[in-house]
C-alpha positions in Angstrom: -3.2 -24.7 -74.4 -3.6 -21.3 -76.0 -1.4 -18.5 -74.6 -1.7 -14.8 -74.9 1.7 -13.0 -75.2 2.3 -9.5 -74.2 5.4 -7.5 -74.4 6.7 -4.0 -73.5 9.9 -2.0 -74.0 11.7 -1.4 -70.8 15.1 0.2 -70.5 16.1 -1.1 -73.9 15.1 -4.8 -73.1 12.1 -6.6 -74.4 10.1 -8.2 -71.6 7.8 -11.1 -72.7 4.9 -12.1 -70.3 3.0 -15.5 -71.0 -0.4 -15.6 -69.5 -2.3 -18.8 -69.8 -5.9 -19.7 -69.2 -5.5 -20.7 -65.7 -3.8 -17.2 -64.9 -6.8 -15.5 -66.5 -9.3 -17.7 -64.3 -7.3 -16.7 -61.2 -7.3 -13.0 -62.1 -10.9 -13.0 -62.9 -12.0 -14.4 -59.6 -10.1 -11.8 -57.8 -12.0 -8.8 -59.5 -15.1 -7.5 -57.8 -18.6 -7.9 -59.3 -18.6 -4.7 -61.0 -15.1 -5.3 -62.7 -14.0 -8.1 -65.1 -10.9 -8.8 -67.0 -10.8 -10.2 -70.5 -8.4 -10.7 -73.3 -8.9 -9.7 -77.0 -6.4 -9.9 -80.0 -3.7 -10.8 -77.6 -4.1 -7.9 -75.2 -5.8 -7.8 -71.7 -8.6 -5.3 -70.8 -10.3 -4.4 -67.5 -14.0 -3.8 -67.8 -15.2 -1.3 -65.1 -18.9 -0.2 -65.3 -19.1 1.2 -68.9 -15.4 1.7 -69.6 -12.9 -0.6 -70.9 -9.3 -0.1 -69.9 -6.3 -1.7 -71.7 -3.8 -3.1 -69.2 0.0 -3.1 -69.5 2.1 -6.1 -68.8 3.1 -4.5 -65.4 -0.6 -4.0 -64.6 -1.5 -7.5 -65.4 1.3 -8.7 -63.2 0.1 -6.4 -60.3 -3.3 -8.0 -60.5 -1.9 -11.4 -60.3 0.1 -10.2 -57.1 -3.2 -9.0 -55.7 -4.4 -12.5 -56.1 -1.3 -13.6 -54.1 -2.5 -12.2 -50.8 -1.8 -8.7 -51.4 2.0 -9.0 -51.0 4.0 -7.0 -53.6 7.5 -8.0 -54.6 8.9 -4.4 -54.5 10.6 -4.6 -51.2 12.8 -7.9 -52.3 13.9 -6.4 -55.6 17.5 -5.3 -55.7 18.2 -1.6 -55.9 21.0 0.3 -57.6 21.8 1.8 -54.1 25.2 0.4 -52.7 25.5 -0.9 -49.0 27.9 2.1 -48.4 24.7 4.5 -48.8 23.2 3.1 -45.6 23.1 5.6 -42.8 25.3 4.2 -40.0 23.7 6.5 -37.2 20.2 5.1 -38.3 21.4 1.6 -38.1 23.0 2.0 -34.6 19.8 3.6 -33.5 17.8 0.6 -34.8 20.1 -1.9 -33.0 19.7 0.0 -29.9 16.0 0.2 -30.1 15.8 -3.5 -31.3 17.8 -4.5 -28.0 15.6 -2.3 -25.8 12.5 -4.2 -27.2 14.3 -7.7 -26.6 13.9 -8.6 -30.1 17.5 -8.7 -31.2 20.7 -10.0 -29.4 23.3 -8.9 -31.7 25.5 -5.7 -31.6 26.4 -3.3 -34.4 29.7 -4.2 -36.1 29.5 -3.2 -39.9 26.7 -2.0 -41.9 26.8 -4.9 -44.3 26.7 -7.5 -41.4 23.7 -5.8 -40.0 21.7 -5.5 -43.1 22.7 -9.1 -44.1 21.3 -10.3 -40.8 18.0 -8.4 -41.6 17.8 -10.0 -45.1 18.0 -6.4 -46.6 20.9 -6.9 -49.1 22.0 -8.9 -52.0 25.6 -9.0 -53.1 26.9 -5.4 -52.5 23.6 -3.7 -53.0 20.5 -2.9 -50.9 17.2 -4.2 -51.5 14.4 -1.7 -52.0 13.3 -2.4 -48.5 16.7 -1.7 -47.2 17.0 1.6 -49.1 13.7 2.9 -47.8 14.5 1.9 -44.2 18.0 3.1 -43.8 19.0 5.4 -46.6 18.4 9.0 -46.1 18.1 10.2 -49.7 15.7 7.3 -50.8 13.2 9.3 -52.8 10.4 8.9 -50.3 8.3 11.7 -49.2 5.5 12.5 -46.8 3.4 15.7 -47.6 2.1 17.4 -44.4 -0.1 20.4 -44.0 -2.3 22.2 -41.6 -5.5 23.8 -43.1 -7.4 26.8 -41.7 -10.8 25.3 -42.0 -12.5 21.9 -42.6 -11.8 22.2 -46.3 -8.6 21.7 -48.3 -8.6 25.3 -49.4 -6.4 27.7 -47.3 -3.3 26.2 -45.5 -1.6 27.7 -42.4 1.6 25.4 -42.9 2.9 23.0 -45.3 5.9 20.7 -45.1 7.7 18.0 -47.1 9.3 15.4 -44.9 12.1 13.2 -46.4 14.4 10.6 -45.0 14.3 7.0 -43.9 11.0 5.4 -42.9 12.1 5.8 -39.3 12.8 9.6 -39.8 9.2 10.0 -41.5 7.6 8.3 -38.8 9.2 10.6 -36.2 8.8 13.7 -38.3 5.1 13.0 -38.9 4.5 12.3 -35.1 6.3 15.6 -34.1 4.3 17.4 -36.7 0.9 16.3 -35.2 2.1 17.1 -31.7 3.1 20.6 -32.7 -0.2 21.5 -34.4 -2.9 20.0 -32.0 -4.0 21.3 -28.8 -3.0 20.0 -25.4 -4.9 20.2 -22.2 -2.9 21.2 -19.0 -4.3 19.7 -15.8 -2.8 20.5 -12.4 -3.2 17.1 -10.4 -1.8 17.0 -6.9 0.2 20.2 -7.7 1.9 18.7 -10.6 1.2 19.8 -14.3 0.0 16.8 -16.7 -0.3 17.5 -20.4 -2.9 15.4 -22.3 -3.2 15.7 -26.2 -6.7 16.2 -27.7 -6.1 12.9 -29.7 -4.2 9.9 -28.5 -0.7 10.3 -29.9 -0.2 6.5 -29.4 -3.0 5.9 -31.9 -2.0 8.5 -34.4 1.7 6.9 -34.4 0.3 3.5 -34.9 -1.8 4.9 -38.0 1.4 6.8 -39.2 3.6 3.5 -39.1 0.8 1.3 -40.8 0.5 4.0 -43.4 4.3 3.7 -44.2 4.6 0.0 -43.8 1.6 -0.8 -46.0 1.9 1.6 -48.8 2.5 0.7 -52.4 6.0 1.9 -53.2 5.4 1.4 -57.0 2.7 4.2 -56.7 4.5 7.5 -57.4 2.0 9.2 -55.1 3.3 9.9 -51.6 1.8 9.5 -48.1 -0.1 12.6 -46.8 -0.8 14.0 -43.4 -3.5 16.7 -43.3 -4.6 18.5 -40.1 -7.9 20.2 -40.5 -9.9 22.3 -38.0 -12.1 19.3 -37.1 -10.0 16.3 -38.0 -6.5 14.8 -38.6 -6.2 12.4 -41.9 -3.4 10.1 -42.7 -3.5 8.9 -46.3 -1.6 5.9 -47.6 -1.3 5.5 -51.6 -1.9 1.7 -51.2 -5.0 -0.4 -51.4 -6.3 -2.3 -48.3 -6.0 -6.1 -48.5 -8.3 -7.4 -51.2 -11.5 -8.8 -50.0 -11.1 -7.7 -46.6 -12.6 -4.8 -44.6 -11.1 -2.9 -41.6 -13.7 -4.5 -39.4 -12.2 -8.1 -40.2 -9.1 -6.7 -38.3 -10.6 -4.6 -35.7 -12.7 -7.4 -34.6 -9.7 -9.8 -34.5 -11.1 -12.2 -37.1 -8.1 -12.2 -39.5 -4.3 -12.5 -39.3 -1.8 -9.9 -40.5 -1.3 -9.5 -44.3 1.9 -7.2 -44.7 2.2 -5.7 -48.2 5.9 -5.3 -47.5 7.1 -8.3 -45.3 10.9 -7.2 -45.1 9.8 -3.6 -44.0 7.1 -5.2 -41.6 9.7 -7.6 -40.1 12.1 -4.6 -39.5 9.4 -2.6 -37.8 8.4 -5.5 -35.6 12.1 -5.7 -34.2 11.7 -2.2 -32.9 8.1 -2.8 -31.7 6.8 -0.3 -34.2 4.3 -2.9 -35.3 3.2 -6.3 -34.1 2.9 -9.2 -36.4 -0.6 -10.2 -35.7 -2.5 -7.5 -37.6 -3.8 -5.9 -34.5 -2.8 -2.2 -35.5 -6.4 -1.1 -36.4 -7.7 -2.7 -33.1 -5.2 -0.9 -31.1 -6.1 2.4 -32.8 -9.8 1.8 -32.2 -9.2 0.8 -28.6 -7.2 3.7 -27.8 -9.6 6.1 -29.4 -12.6 4.6 -27.8 -11.0 4.9 -24.2 -10.5 8.5 -24.9 -14.0 9.1 -26.6 -12.4 10.2 -29.8 -14.1 9.0 -33.0 -11.8 7.4 -35.7 -12.7 6.0 -39.2 -11.0 3.9 -41.7 -11.8 4.1 -45.3 -10.9 2.2 -48.5 -10.9 5.0 -51.2 -10.0 4.5 -54.8 -6.6 5.9 -54.6 -5.5 4.2 -51.4 -6.5 4.0 -47.6 -7.4 6.7 -45.3 -7.6 7.0 -41.4 -9.2 10.0 -39.9 -9.2 11.0 -36.2 -11.9 13.6 -35.5 -10.8 16.3 -32.9 -12.9 17.1 -30.0 -14.6 20.6 -29.9 -14.4 20.7 -26.1 -13.0 18.9 -23.2 -14.7 15.3 -23.0 -16.8 14.9 -20.0 -15.7 12.8 -17.3 -12.0 13.2 -18.2 -11.2 15.2 -15.1 -11.5 14.4 -11.4 -12.8 16.1 -8.7 -10.9 19.1 -7.6 -8.6 19.1 -10.8 -7.9 22.3 -12.6 -8.0 22.4 -16.4 -7.1 24.7 -19.1 -6.4 24.1 -22.9 -2.9 25.3 -24.2 -2.6 26.0 -27.9 -0.2 23.5 -29.4 1.8 26.4 -31.1 2.4 28.0 -27.7 3.3 24.9 -26.1 5.5 23.6 -29.0 7.2 27.2 -29.2 8.0 26.9 -25.4 9.4 23.5 -25.7 11.3 24.1 -28.8 12.9 27.5 -27.4 14.1 25.5 -24.4 15.6 22.8 -26.3 17.5 25.2 -28.6 18.8 27.2 -25.6 20.1 23.9 -24.1 21.6 22.8 -27.3 23.4 26.2 -27.7 24.7 26.1 -24.1 26.3 22.7 -24.8 27.8 24.1 -28.2 27.6 27.8 -28.9 29.1 27.2 -32.4 26.1 25.1 -33.5 24.4 26.0 -36.8 20.6 26.4 -37.5 20.9 23.5 -40.0 22.3 21.3 -37.2 19.6 22.5 -34.7 17.1 21.8 -37.4 18.4 18.2 -38.0 18.7 17.3 -34.2 15.3 18.7 -33.2 13.6 17.5 -36.6 11.8 20.9 -37.3 12.1 23.2 -40.0 14.8 25.9 -40.3 12.2 28.4 -40.3 11.0 27.3 -36.9 14.4 27.5 -35.6 15.0 31.0 -36.6 11.6 31.9 -35.1 12.5 30.5 -31.7 15.9 32.0 -31.9 14.3 35.4 -32.4 12.1 34.8 -29.3 15.2 34.0 -27.3 17.0 37.1 -28.4 14.0 39.3 -27.7 13.9 37.8 -24.2 17.4 38.8 -23.6 18.8 35.2 -23.2 20.7 35.0 -26.5 23.0 37.1 -28.6 24.7 36.3 -31.9 28.4 37.3 -32.1 29.9 37.5 -35.7 28.4 36.4 -39.1 26.2 33.5 -39.8 29.4 31.5 -41.2 32.1 31.6 -38.6 30.3 33.4 -35.7 29.0 32.0 -32.5 26.2 32.3 -29.9 26.4 34.0 -26.6 24.3 33.1 -23.6 23.4 35.9 -21.6 23.0 35.3 -17.9 21.2 37.8 -15.6 
């Protein structure tokens, strides 16, 4: 049988890939009608419309992986990061959450033992999946921004979130909560706050975007809040030959791109095994009368929540009072109160520590501290380094 040999130079080593006719046949079947793969003079090319793209060995391997049910091998590869780099508080928090979910029955003893039980290490090093889940400085990033209009032109705020995958989920959720509108209802003399879009559905979309992303892709996840919508972008293609409707209607089973990450998220109930994420998002939005769309785009996958312009009819009962509170006002009030309480507990706490605990920017901390100062509740004694806060009681 004739074999095509391709090679590439990677970190000083020559990598040889042998591809036979059967491999070519398998890949060809996995390419859509307007694309075809062919070989010529020992090289492989992808024919798309009127263009021919020469493929590297890695790109051919990725096409083969697409054929293998969309699952990539990235997560199971050994990283250069030692087990000692794993963040212990993150692991303890994971154990606690997993126990509360009823999906693990072991306690934290050592980082190595916990990570070994989760199949996230090999030897003394973390697998890529373990690094992304439990190492703070893992190279992952989510870009988030609030835009002034419905176009990506003028932004009102821009952030870059980093940390473990669990950190990124929480930071993205908090960012959405901070920058959307909330309705304040007085029901039976109690204040009840309702977000304009279902936060549970938004969190589900955030988790899915991180769990199913293509980590080999240098592009990061994106969270964009426009005047009329919220977009959650994932730089990873949707399962090959499937459509979102296949999962929304419950016709297909789960196809996790990163099984080790999916298994870990399952333990904390951040996801379920049965490919029901899109259906749960759809059901939550349908119940609230919110439009949501799922799009397979060339560069990845996009989930869009459309923000309501007015209060949805029928959401309020007879005799209930309603008012919309701007998220910035609501968030500022909550943040100021939390900062005040933390300073009461420790009047030597720093802005950096407050930022880390509350998971908001240092700039936002300073803004809220200034509010507390102007209201006469707080005073700074001494310099930034070595000084302390003084609570003013009147």
